[in-house]
Each structure stands twice: as structure tokens, then as C-alpha cells.
CHARMM internal coordinates of N, CA and C (Angstrom, degrees):
IC EDIT
DIST 1 N 1 CA 1.4413
DIST 1 CA 1 C 1.5276
ANGL 1 N 1 CA 1 C 108.50
DIST 1 C 2 N 1.3195
ANGL 1 CA 1 C 2 N 115.93
DIHE 1 N 1 CA 1 C 2 N 142.89
DIST 2 N 2 CA 1.4569
ANGL 1 C 2 N 2 CA 119.26
DIHE 1 CA 1 C 2 N 2 CA 178.39
DIST 2 CA 2 C 1.5263
ANGL 2 N 2 CA 2 C 109.92
DIHE 1 C 2 N 2 CA 2 C -90.41
DIST 2 C 3 N 1.3110
ANGL 2 CA 2 C 3 N 114.92
DIHE 2 N 2 CA 2 C 3 N 158.71
DIST 3 N 3 CA 1.4622
ANGL 2 C 3 N 3 CA 120.04
DIHE 2 CA 2 C 3 N 3 CA -179.76
DIST 3 CA 3 C 1.5243
ANGL 3 N 3 CA 3 C 110.03
DIHE 2 C 3 N 3 CA 3 C -78.65
DIST 3 C 4 N 1.2997
ANGL 3 CA 3 C 4 N 115.23
DIHE 3 N 3 CA 3 C 4 N 166.30
DIST 4 N 4 CA 1.4721
ANGL 3 C 4 N 4 CA 121.23
DIHE 3 CA 3 C 4 N 4 CA 176.96
DIST 4 CA 4 C 1.5274
ANGL 4 N 4 CA 4 C 109.83
DIHE 3 C 4 N 4 CA 4 C -59.44
DIST 4 C 5 N 1.3253
ANGL 4 CA 4 C 5 N 116.82
DIHE 4 N 4 CA 4 C 5 N -41.17
DIST 5 N 5 CA 1.4634
ANGL 4 C 5 N 5 CA 121.15
DIHE 4 CA 4 C 5 N 5 CA -179.92
DIST 5 CA 5 C 1.5290
ANGL 5 N 5 CA 5 C 110.91
DIHE 4 C 5 N 5 CA 5 C -63.67
DIST 5 C 6 N 1.3368
ANGL 5 CA 5 C 6 N 116.69
DIHE 5 N 5 CA 5 C 6 N -42.01
DIST 6 N 6 CA 1.4659
ANGL 5 C 6 N 6 CA 119.98
DIHE 5 CA 5 C 6 N 6 CA 178.40
DIST 6 CA 6 C 1.5254
ANGL 6 N 6 CA 6 C 110.90
DIHE 5 C 6 N 6 CA 6 C -64.65
DIST 6 C 7 N 1.3214
ANGL 6 CA 6 C 7 N 116.37
DIHE 6 N 6 CA 6 C 7 N -41.12
DIST 7 N 7 CA 1.4631
ANGL 6 C 7 N 7 CA 120.62
DIHE 6 CA 6 C 7 N 7 CA 178.68
DIST 7 CA 7 C 1.5238
ANGL 7 N 7 CA 7 C 110.86
DIHE 6 C 7 N 7 CA 7 C -63.91
DIST 7 C 8 N 1.3227
ANGL 7 CA 7 C 8 N 117.02
DIHE 7 N 7 CA 7 C 8 N -43.85
DIST 8 N 8 CA 1.4630
ANGL 7 C 8 N 8 CA 121.02
DIHE 7 CA 7 C 8 N 8 CA 178.39
DIST 8 CA 8 C 1.5234
ANGL 8 N 8 CA 8 C 110.94
DIHE 7 C 8 N 8 CA 8 C -62.24
DIST 8 C 9 N 1.3257
ANGL 8 CA 8 C 9 N 116.52
DIHE 8 N 8 CA 8 C 9 N -42.62
DIST 9 N 9 CA 1.4671
ANGL 8 C 9 N 9 CA 121.42
DIHE 8 CA 8 C 9 N 9 CA 179.55
DIST 9 CA 9 C 1.5311
ANGL 9 N 9 CA 9 C 110.01
DIHE 8 C 9 N 9 CA 9 C -62.34
DIST 9 C 10 N 1.3265
ANGL 9 CA 9 C 10 N 116.77
DIHE 9 N 9 CA 9 C 10 N -46.78
DIST 10 N 10 CA 1.4622
ANGL 9 C 10 N 10 CA 121.31
DIHE 9 CA 9 C 10 N 10 CA 179.14
DIST 10 CA 10 C 1.5312
ANGL 10 N 10 CA 10 C 110.02
DIHE 9 C 10 N 10 CA 10 C -59.16
DIST 10 C 11 N 1.3266
ANGL 10 CA 10 C 11 N 116.55
DIHE 10 N 10 CA 10 C 11 N -46.26
DIST 11 N 11 CA 1.4638
ANGL 10 C 11 N 11 CA 121.06
DIHE 10 CA 10 C 11 N 11 CA -178.78
DIST 11 CA 11 C 1.5193
ANGL 11 N 11 CA 11 C 111.36
DIHE 10 C 11 N 11 CA 11 C -62.64
DIST 11 C 12 N 1.3278
ANGL 11 CA 11 C 12 N 117.31
DIHE 11 N 11 CA 11 C 12 N -43.90
DIST 12 N 12 CA 1.4699
ANGL 11 C 12 N 12 CA 120.28
DIHE 11 CA 11 C 12 N 12 CA 179.26
DIST 12 CA 12 C 1.5265
ANGL 12 N 12 CA 12 C 110.94
DIHE 11 C 12 N 12 CA 12 C -62.26
DIST 12 C 13 N 1.3384
ANGL 12 CA 12 C 13 N 116.87
DIHE 12 N 12 CA 12 C 13 N -41.72
DIST 13 N 13 CA 1.4658
ANGL 12 C 13 N 13 CA 120.62
DIHE 12 CA 12 C 13 N 13 CA 178.99
DIST 13 CA 13 C 1.5264
ANGL 13 N 13 CA 13 C 111.21
DIHE 12 C 13 N 13 CA 13 C -66.29
DIST 13 C 14 N 1.3283
ANGL 13 CA 13 C 14 N 117.55
DIHE 13 N 13 CA 13 C 14 N -40.81
DIST 14 N 14 CA 1.4608
ANGL 13 C 14 N 14 CA 120.94
DIHE 13 CA 13 C 14 N 14 CA 179.47
DIST 14 CA 14 C 1.5263
ANGL 14 N 14 CA 14 C 110.13
DIHE 13 C 14 N 14 CA 14 C -63.93
DIST 14 C 15 N 1.3263
ANGL 14 CA 14 C 15 N 116.92
DIHE 14 N 14 CA 14 C 15 N -45.23
DIST 15 N 15 CA 1.4633
ANGL 14 C 15 N 15 CA 120.88
DIHE 14 CA 14 C 15 N 15 CA 179.63
DIST 15 CA 15 C 1.5207
ANGL 15 N 15 CA 15 C 110.57
DIHE 14 C 15 N 15 CA 15 C -62.23
DIST 15 C 16 N 1.3182
ANGL 15 CA 15 C 16 N 117.80
DIHE 15 N 15 CA 15 C 16 N -43.57
DIST 16 N 16 CA 1.4738
ANGL 15 C 16 N 16 CA 121.04
DIHE 15 CA 15 C 16 N 16 CA 178.53
DIST 16 CA 16 C 1.5207
ANGL 16 N 16 CA 16 C 110.60
DIHE 15 C 16 N 16 CA 16 C -62.17
DIST 16 C 17 N 1.3273
ANGL 16 CA 16 C 17 N 117.24
DIHE 16 N 16 CA 16 C 17 N -41.78
DIST 17 N 17 CA 1.4702
ANGL 16 C 17 N 17 CA 120.78
DIHE 16 CA 16 C 17 N 17 CA 178.73
DIST 17 CA 17 C 1.5229
ANGL 17 N 17 CA 17 C 109.91
DIHE 16 C 17 N 17 CA 17 C -63.47
DIST 17 C 18 N 1.3258
ANGL 17 CA 17 C 18 N 116.79
DIHE 17 N 17 CA 17 C 18 N -45.65
DIST 18 N 18 CA 1.4682
ANGL 17 C 18 N 18 CA 121.00
DIHE 17 CA 17 C 18 N 18 CA -179.71
DIST 18 CA 18 C 1.5262
ANGL 18 N 18 CA 18 C 110.18
DIHE 17 C 18 N 18 CA 18 C -61.30
DIST 18 C 19 N 1.3179
ANGL 18 CA 18 C 19 N 116.55
DIHE 18 N 18 CA 18 C 19 N -46.49
DIST 19 N 19 CA 1.4635
ANGL 18 C 19 N 19 CA 120.42
DIHE 18 CA 18 C 19 N 19 CA -177.94
DIST 19 CA 19 C 1.5234
ANGL 19 N 19 CA 19 C 112.70
DIHE 18 C 19 N 19 CA 19 C -67.81
DIST 19 C 20 N 1.3287
ANGL 19 CA 19 C 20 N 117.48
DIHE 19 N 19 CA 19 C 20 N -23.27
DIST 20 N 20 CA 1.4700
ANGL 19 C 20 N 20 CA 120.65
DIHE 19 CA 19 C 20 N 20 CA 178.47
DIST 20 CA 20 C 1.5255
ANGL 20 N 20 CA 20 C 111.61
DIHE 19 C 20 N 20 CA 20 C -81.45
DIST 20 C 21 N 1.3335
ANGL 20 CA 20 C 21 N 116.57
DIHE 20 N 20 CA 20 C 21 N -11.12
DIST 21 N 21 CA 1.4808
ANGL 20 C 21 N 21 CA 122.15
DIHE 20 CA 20 C 21 N 21 CA -177.79
DIST 21 CA 21 C 1.5178
ANGL 21 N 21 CA 21 C 111.58
DIHE 20 C 21 N 21 CA 21 C 60.48
DIST 21 C 22 N 1.3228
ANGL 21 CA 21 C 22 N 116.90
DIHE 21 N 21 CA 21 C 22 N 28.34
DIST 22 N 22 CA 1.4654
ANGL 21 C 22 N 22 CA 122.23
DIHE 21 CA 21 C 22 N 22 CA 178.99
DIST 22 CA 22 C 1.5265
ANGL 22 N 22 CA 22 C 107.89
DIHE 21 C 22 N 22 CA 22 C -97.43
DIST 22 C 23 N 1.3267
ANGL 22 CA 22 C 23 N 115.66
DIHE 22 N 22 CA 22 C 23 N 101.24
DIST 23 N 23 CA 1.4573
ANGL 22 C 23 N 23 CA 120.97
DIHE 22 CA 22 C 23 N 23 CA -174.86
DIST 23 CA 23 C 1.5223
ANGL 23 N 23 CA 23 C 112.31
DIHE 22 C 23 N 23 CA 23 C -58.83
DIST 23 C 24 N 1.3174
ANGL 23 CA 23 C 24 N 117.17
DIHE 23 N 23 CA 23 C 24 N -39.70
DIST 24 N 24 CA 1.4631
ANGL 23 C 24 N 24 CA 120.10
DIHE 23 CA 23 C 24 N 24 CA 178.85
DIST 24 CA 24 C 1.5122
ANGL 24 N 24 CA 24 C 112.02
DIHE 23 C 24 N 24 CA 24 C -60.22
DIST 24 C 25 N 1.3301
ANGL 24 CA 24 C 25 N 116.86
DIHE 24 N 24 CA 24 C 25 N -43.69
DIST 25 N 25 CA 1.4674
ANGL 24 C 25 N 25 CA 120.81
DIHE 24 CA 24 C 25 N 25 CA 178.67
DIST 25 CA 25 C 1.5268
ANGL 25 N 25 CA 25 C 111.72
DIHE 24 C 25 N 25 CA 25 C -66.81
DIST 25 C 26 N 1.3138
ANGL 25 CA 25 C 26 N 116.28
DIHE 25 N 25 CA 25 C 26 N -38.92
DIST 26 N 26 CA 1.4673
ANGL 25 C 26 N 26 CA 119.95
DIHE 25 CA 25 C 26 N 26 CA 178.61
DIST 26 CA 26 C 1.5260
ANGL 26 N 26 CA 26 C 109.67
DIHE 25 C 26 N 26 CA 26 C -61.86
DIST 26 C 27 N 1.3294
ANGL 26 CA 26 C 27 N 116.66
DIHE 26 N 26 CA 26 C 27 N -48.55
DIST 27 N 27 CA 1.4594
ANGL 26 C 27 N 27 CA 120.80
DIHE 26 CA 26 C 27 N 27 CA -175.58
DIST 27 CA 27 C 1.5190
ANGL 27 N 27 CA 27 C 113.68
DIHE 26 C 27 N 27 CA 27 C -67.90
DIST 27 C 28 N 1.3283
ANGL 27 CA 27 C 28 N 118.23
DIHE 27 N 27 CA 27 C 28 N -17.54
DIST 28 N 28 CA 1.4643
ANGL 27 C 28 N 28 CA 120.60
DIHE 27 CA 27 C 28 N 28 CA 175.26
DIST 28 CA 28 C 1.5303
ANGL 28 N 28 CA 28 C 111.80
DIHE 27 C 28 N 28 CA 28 C -62.00
DIST 28 C 29 N 1.3130
ANGL 28 CA 28 C 29 N 116.67
DIHE 28 N 28 CA 28 C 29 N -20.45
DIST 29 N 29 CA 1.4602
ANGL 28 C 29 N 29 CA 121.52
DIHE 28 CA 28 C 29 N 29 CA -177.58
DIST 29 CA 29 C 1.5262
ANGL 29 N 29 CA 29 C 113.09
DIHE 28 C 29 N 29 CA 29 C -87.22
DIST 29 C 30 N 1.3150
ANGL 29 CA 29 C 30 N 117.35
DIHE 29 N 29 CA 29 C 30 N 3.98
DIST 30 N 30 CA 1.4624
ANGL 29 C 30 N 30 CA 122.02
DIHE 29 CA 29 C 30 N 30 CA -177.41
DIST 30 CA 30 C 1.5259
ANGL 30 N 30 CA 30 C 110.22
DIHE 29 C 30 N 30 CA 30 C -123.17
DIST 30 C 31 N 1.3200
ANGL 30 CA 30 C 31 N 116.22
DIHE 30 N 30 CA 30 C 31 N 153.04
DIST 31 N 31 CA 1.4645
ANGL 30 C 31 N 31 CA 120.58
DIHE 30 CA 30 C 31 N 31 CA 175.40
DIST 31 CA 31 C 1.5295
ANGL 31 N 31 CA 31 C 109.19
DIHE 30 C 31 N 31 CA 31 C -74.33
DIST 31 C 32 N 1.3150
ANGL 31 CA 31 C 32 N 116.19
DIHE 31 N 31 CA 31 C 32 N 160.34
DIST 32 N 32 CA 1.4645
ANGL 31 C 32 N 32 CA 121.50
DIHE 31 CA 31 C 32 N 32 CA -176.61
DIST 32 CA 32 C 1.5254
ANGL 32 N 32 CA 32 C 112.13
DIHE 31 C 32 N 32 CA 32 C -60.94
DIST 32 C 33 N 1.3251
ANGL 32 CA 32 C 33 N 117.25
DIHE 32 N 32 CA 32 C 33 N -28.93
DIST 33 N 33 CA 1.4637
ANGL 32 C 33 N 33 CA 120.10
DIHE 32 CA 32 C 33 N 33 CA -174.37
DIST 33 CA 33 C 1.5315
ANGL 33 N 33 CA 33 C 113.51
DIHE 32 C 33 N 33 CA 33 C -112.88
DIST 33 C 34 N 1.3360
ANGL 33 CA 33 C 34 N 117.38
DIHE 33 N 33 CA 33 C 34 N 26.74
DIST 34 N 34 CA 1.4615
ANGL 33 C 34 N 34 CA 118.41
DIHE 33 CA 33 C 34 N 34 CA -179.01
DIST 34 CA 34 C 1.5194
ANGL 34 N 34 CA 34 C 110.76
DIHE 33 C 34 N 34 CA 34 C -68.05
DIST 34 C 35 N 1.3164
ANGL 34 CA 34 C 35 N 115.53
DIHE 34 N 34 CA 34 C 35 N 158.03
DIST 35 N 35 CA 1.4561
ANGL 34 C 35 N 35 CA 120.20
DIHE 34 CA 34 C 35 N 35 CA 177.88
DIST 35 CA 35 C 1.5076
ANGL 35 N 35 CA 35 C 110.15
DIHE 34 C 35 N 35 CA 35 C -117.27
DIST 35 C 36 N 1.3166
ANGL 35 CA 35 C 36 N 114.80
DIHE 35 N 35 CA 35 C 36 N 148.88
DIST 36 N 36 CA 1.4525
ANGL 35 C 36 N 36 CA 122.11
DIHE 35 CA 35 C 36 N 36 CA 177.00
DIST 36 CA 36 C 1.5136
ANGL 36 N 36 CA 36 C 107.25
DIHE 35 C 36 N 36 CA 36 C -129.13
DIST 36 C 37 N 1.3174
ANGL 36 CA 36 C 37 N 116.76
DIHE 36 N 36 CA 36 C 37 N 134.09
DIST 37 N 37 CA 1.4604
ANGL 36 C 37 N 37 CA 119.70
DIHE 36 CA 36 C 37 N 37 CA 177.61
DIST 37 CA 37 C 1.5204
ANGL 37 N 37 CA 37 C 109.76
DIHE 36 C 37 N 37 CA 37 C -127.42
DIST 37 C 38 N 1.3224
ANGL 37 CA 37 C 38 N 114.78
DIHE 37 N 37 CA 37 C 38 N 141.54
DIST 38 N 38 CA 1.4549
ANGL 37 C 38 N 38 CA 121.48
DIHE 37 CA 37 C 38 N 38 CA -179.83
DIST 38 CA 38 C 1.5263
ANGL 38 N 38 CA 38 C 108.49
DIHE 37 C 38 N 38 CA 38 C -167.09
DIST 38 C 39 N 1.3163
ANGL 38 CA 38 C 39 N 117.75
DIHE 38 N 38 CA 38 C 39 N 142.90
DIST 39 N 39 CA 1.4600
ANGL 38 C 39 N 39 CA 119.37
DIHE 38 CA 38 C 39 N 39 CA 173.87
DIST 39 CA 39 C 1.5331
ANGL 39 N 39 CA 39 C 111.82
DIHE 38 C 39 N 39 CA 39 C -60.11
DIST 39 C 40 N 1.3305
ANGL 39 CA 39 C 40 N 116.98
DIHE 39 N 39 CA 39 C 40 N -28.20
DIST 40 N 40 CA 1.4688
ANGL 39 C 40 N 40 CA 120.95
DIHE 39 CA 39 C 40 N 40 CA 179.66
DIST 40 CA 40 C 1.5218
ANGL 40 N 40 CA 40 C 112.15
DIHE 39 C 40 N 40 CA 40 C -68.42
DIST 40 C 41 N 1.3257
ANGL 40 CA 40 C 41 N 117.99
DIHE 40 N 40 CA 40 C 41 N -27.27
DIST 41 N 41 CA 1.4660
ANGL 40 C 41 N 41 CA 120.68
DIHE 40 CA 40 C 41 N 41 CA 179.08
DIST 41 CA 41 C 1.5189
ANGL 41 N 41 CA 41 C 110.10
DIHE 40 C 41 N 41 CA 41 C -60.67
DIST 41 C 42 N 1.3291
ANGL 41 CA 41 C 42 N 117.08
DIHE 41 N 41 CA 41 C 42 N -38.87
DIST 42 N 42 CA 1.4650
ANGL 41 C 42 N 42 CA 120.42
DIHE 41 CA 41 C 42 N 42 CA 179.50
DIST 42 CA 42 C 1.5226
ANGL 42 N 42 CA 42 C 110.92
DIHE 41 C 42 N 42 CA 42 C -60.42
DIST 42 C 43 N 1.3205
ANGL 42 CA 42 C 43 N 117.19
DIHE 42 N 42 CA 42 C 43 N -34.68
DIST 43 N 43 CA 1.4627
ANGL 42 C 43 N 43 CA 121.66
DIHE 42 CA 42 C 43 N 43 CA -178.04
DIST 43 CA 43 C 1.5318
ANGL 43 N 43 CA 43 C 111.15
DIHE 42 C 43 N 43 CA 43 C -85.28
DIST 43 C 44 N 1.3147
ANGL 43 CA 43 C 44 N 116.67
DIHE 43 N 43 CA 43 C 44 N -53.43
DIST 44 N 44 CA 1.4652
ANGL 43 C 44 N 44 CA 121.52
DIHE 43 CA 43 C 44 N 44 CA -173.22
DIST 44 CA 44 C 1.5260
ANGL 44 N 44 CA 44 C 112.30
DIHE 43 C 44 N 44 CA 44 C -73.13
DIST 44 C 45 N 1.3226
ANGL 44 CA 44 C 45 N 116.69
DIHE 44 N 44 CA 44 C 45 N -45.68
DIST 45 N 45 CA 1.4649
ANGL 44 C 45 N 45 CA 120.71
DIHE 44 CA 44 C 45 N 45 CA -176.56
DIST 45 CA 45 C 1.5319
ANGL 45 N 45 CA 45 C 111.97
DIHE 44 C 45 N 45 CA 45 C -95.38
DIST 45 C 46 N 1.3125
ANGL 45 CA 45 C 46 N 115.20
DIHE 45 N 45 CA 45 C 46 N -0.69
DIST 46 N 46 CA 1.4659
ANGL 45 C 46 N 46 CA 120.81
DIHE 45 CA 45 C 46 N 46 CA -178.85
DIST 46 CA 46 C 1.5264
ANGL 46 N 46 CA 46 C 111.72
DIHE 45 C 46 N 46 CA 46 C 52.47
DIST 46 C 47 N 1.3267
ANGL 46 CA 46 C 47 N 114.87
DIHE 46 N 46 CA 46 C 47 N 43.28
DIST 47 N 47 CA 1.4622
ANGL 46 C 47 N 47 CA 122.66
DIHE 46 CA 46 C 47 N 47 CA 176.55
DIST 47 CA 47 C 1.5216
ANGL 47 N 47 CA 47 C 106.54
DIHE 46 C 47 N 47 CA 47 C -112.02
DIST 47 C 48 N 1.3529
ANGL 47 CA 47 C 48 N 117.40
DIHE 47 N 47 CA 47 C 48 N 101.66
DIST 48 N 48 CA 1.4667
ANGL 47 C 48 N 48 CA 121.16
DIHE 47 CA 47 C 48 N 48 CA -173.42
DIST 48 CA 48 C 1.5249
ANGL 48 N 48 CA 48 C 115.10
DIHE 47 C 48 N 48 CA 48 C -53.66
DIST 48 C 49 N 1.3250
ANGL 48 CA 48 C 49 N 117.85
DIHE 48 N 48 CA 48 C 49 N -30.84
DIST 49 N 49 CA 1.4650
ANGL 48 C 49 N 49 CA 120.13
DIHE 48 CA 48 C 49 N 49 CA -179.24
DIST 49 CA 49 C 1.5180
ANGL 49 N 49 CA 49 C 112.30
DIHE 48 C 49 N 49 CA 49 C -71.52
DIST 49 C 50 N 1.3357
ANGL 49 CA 49 C 50 N 116.82
DIHE 49 N 49 CA 49 C 50 N -19.81
DIST 50 N 50 CA 1.4578
ANGL 49 C 50 N 50 CA 120.58
DIHE 49 CA 49 C 50 N 50 CA -176.04
DIST 50 CA 50 C 1.5114
ANGL 50 N 50 CA 50 C 113.15
DIHE 49 C 50 N 50 CA 50 C 73.47
DIST 50 C 51 N 1.3396
ANGL 50 CA 50 C 51 N 116.52
DIHE 50 N 50 CA 50 C 51 N 16.37
DIST 51 N 51 CA 1.4647
ANGL 50 C 51 N 51 CA 121.88
DIHE 50 CA 50 C 51 N 51 CA -177.29
DIST 51 CA 51 C 1.5254
ANGL 51 N 51 CA 51 C 109.67
DIHE 50 C 51 N 51 CA 51 C -126.60
DIST 51 C 52 N 1.3312
ANGL 51 CA 51 C 52 N 115.59
DIHE 51 N 51 CA 51 C 52 N 133.91
DIST 52 N 52 CA 1.4558
ANGL 51 C 52 N 52 CA 121.92
DIHE 51 CA 51 C 52 N 52 CA 173.89
DIST 52 CA 52 C 1.5239
ANGL 52 N 52 CA 52 C 108.22
DIHE 51 C 52 N 52 CA 52 C -118.69
DIST 52 C 53 N 1.3205
ANGL 52 CA 52 C 53 N 116.17
DIHE 52 N 52 CA 52 C 53 N 144.08
DIST 53 N 53 CA 1.4623
ANGL 52 C 53 N 53 CA 121.11
DIHE 52 CA 52 C 53 N 53 CA 179.82
DIST 53 CA 53 C 1.5249
ANGL 53 N 53 CA 53 C 109.29
DIHE 52 C 53 N 53 CA 53 C -125.54
DIST 53 C 54 N 1.3214
ANGL 53 CA 53 C 54 N 115.78
DIHE 53 N 53 CA 53 C 54 N 128.79
DIST 54 N 54 CA 1.4560
ANGL 53 C 54 N 54 CA 121.87
DIHE 53 CA 53 C 54 N 54 CA 175.95
DIST 54 CA 54 C 1.5110
ANGL 54 N 54 CA 54 C 113.64
DIHE 53 C 54 N 54 CA 54 C 98.10
DIST 54 C 55 N 1.3248
ANGL 54 CA 54 C 55 N 113.96
DIHE 54 N 54 CA 54 C 55 N 152.18
DIST 55 N 55 CA 1.4603
ANGL 54 C 55 N 55 CA 120.66
DIHE 54 CA 54 C 55 N 55 CA -177.81
DIST 55 CA 55 C 1.5183
ANGL 55 N 55 CA 55 C 112.24
DIHE 54 C 55 N 55 CA 55 C -60.87
DIST 55 C 56 N 1.3296
ANGL 55 CA 55 C 56 N 118.19
DIHE 55 N 55 CA 55 C 56 N -41.14
DIST 56 N 56 CA 1.4637
ANGL 55 C 56 N 56 CA 120.50
DIHE 55 CA 55 C 56 N 56 CA -177.31
DIST 56 CA 56 C 1.5220
ANGL 56 N 56 CA 56 C 110.80
DIHE 55 C 56 N 56 CA 56 C -62.43
DIST 56 C 57 N 1.3187
ANGL 56 CA 56 C 57 N 117.32
DIHE 56 N 56 CA 56 C 57 N -44.44
DIST 57 N 57 CA 1.4676
ANGL 56 C 57 N 57 CA 120.55
DIHE 56 CA 56 C 57 N 57 CA -179.59
DIST 57 CA 57 C 1.5180
ANGL 57 N 57 CA 57 C 111.20
DIHE 56 C 57 N 57 CA 57 C -65.04
DIST 57 C 58 N 1.3222
ANGL 57 CA 57 C 58 N 116.72
DIHE 57 N 57 CA 57 C 58 N -43.44
DIST 58 N 58 CA 1.4615
ANGL 57 C 58 N 58 CA 120.22
DIHE 57 CA 57 C 58 N 58 CA -179.84
DIST 58 CA 58 C 1.5219
ANGL 58 N 58 CA 58 C 110.72
DIHE 57 C 58 N 58 CA 58 C -68.83
DIST 58 C 59 N 1.3250
ANGL 58 CA 58 C 59 N 117.66
DIHE 58 N 58 CA 58 C 59 N -38.24
DIST 59 N 59 CA 1.4735
ANGL 58 C 59 N 59 CA 120.90
DIHE 58 CA 58 C 59 N 59 CA 178.55
DIST 59 CA 59 C 1.5206
ANGL 59 N 59 CA 59 C 110.20
DIHE 58 C 59 N 59 CA 59 C -60.27
DIST 59 C 60 N 1.3180
ANGL 59 CA 59 C 60 N 117.37
DIHE 59 N 59 CA 59 C 60 N -42.37
DIST 60 N 60 CA 1.4641
ANGL 59 C 60 N 60 CA 120.50
DIHE 59 CA 59 C 60 N 60 CA 178.44
DIST 60 CA 60 C 1.5220
ANGL 60 N 60 CA 60 C 110.22
DIHE 59 C 60 N 60 CA 60 C -64.09
DIST 60 C 61 N 1.2985
ANGL 60 CA 60 C 61 N 117.62
DIHE 60 N 60 CA 60 C 61 N -41.08
DIST 61 N 61 CA 1.4692
ANGL 60 C 61 N 61 CA 122.75
DIHE 60 CA 60 C 61 N 61 CA 179.15
DIST 61 CA 61 C 1.5238
ANGL 61 N 61 CA 61 C 111.11
DIHE 60 C 61 N 61 CA 61 C -64.77
DIST 61 C 62 N 1.3411
ANGL 61 CA 61 C 62 N 116.10
DIHE 61 N 61 CA 61 C 62 N -45.26
DIST 62 N 62 CA 1.4598
ANGL 61 C 62 N 62 CA 119.89
DIHE 61 CA 61 C 62 N 62 CA -178.47
DIST 62 CA 62 C 1.4908
ANGL 62 N 62 CA 62 C 110.73
DIHE 61 C 62 N 62 CA 62 C -70.38
END
COOR INIT
IC SEED 1 N 1 CA 1 C
IC BUILD
């Protein structure tokens, strides 16, 4: 388990990355094989399952 300080640090870095619109910095906060699911993925990424796996797939979607 991470400490409160580590969690706060991670959150601050993630928020800063998101607000900078720097996709590379945002994706540093995720594992290589993370999954993202959304009804919008089926429409935008034309993935019927609505699920994307991996940084490359999510980067293309974002």
C-alpha cells in the first residue's frame, strides 16, 4: 500500500499532466496493459466491445 503522501504526489502529477494536455505525460501514469472502457469507444474508435487495451490503443483513441 502506498502512503498518503505518495498518493497525493501521484494525484498532483496526474492532474498536472492532464491539464498540460501532454498525452505522453498522462500515459506515464498507467501500466502498459491497462484497459479503458466507455460506450464512446464503440462509436469513436469503432471498437464494438467499447474496451481498449494498452497505451497505444488508448493514445490513438484520446
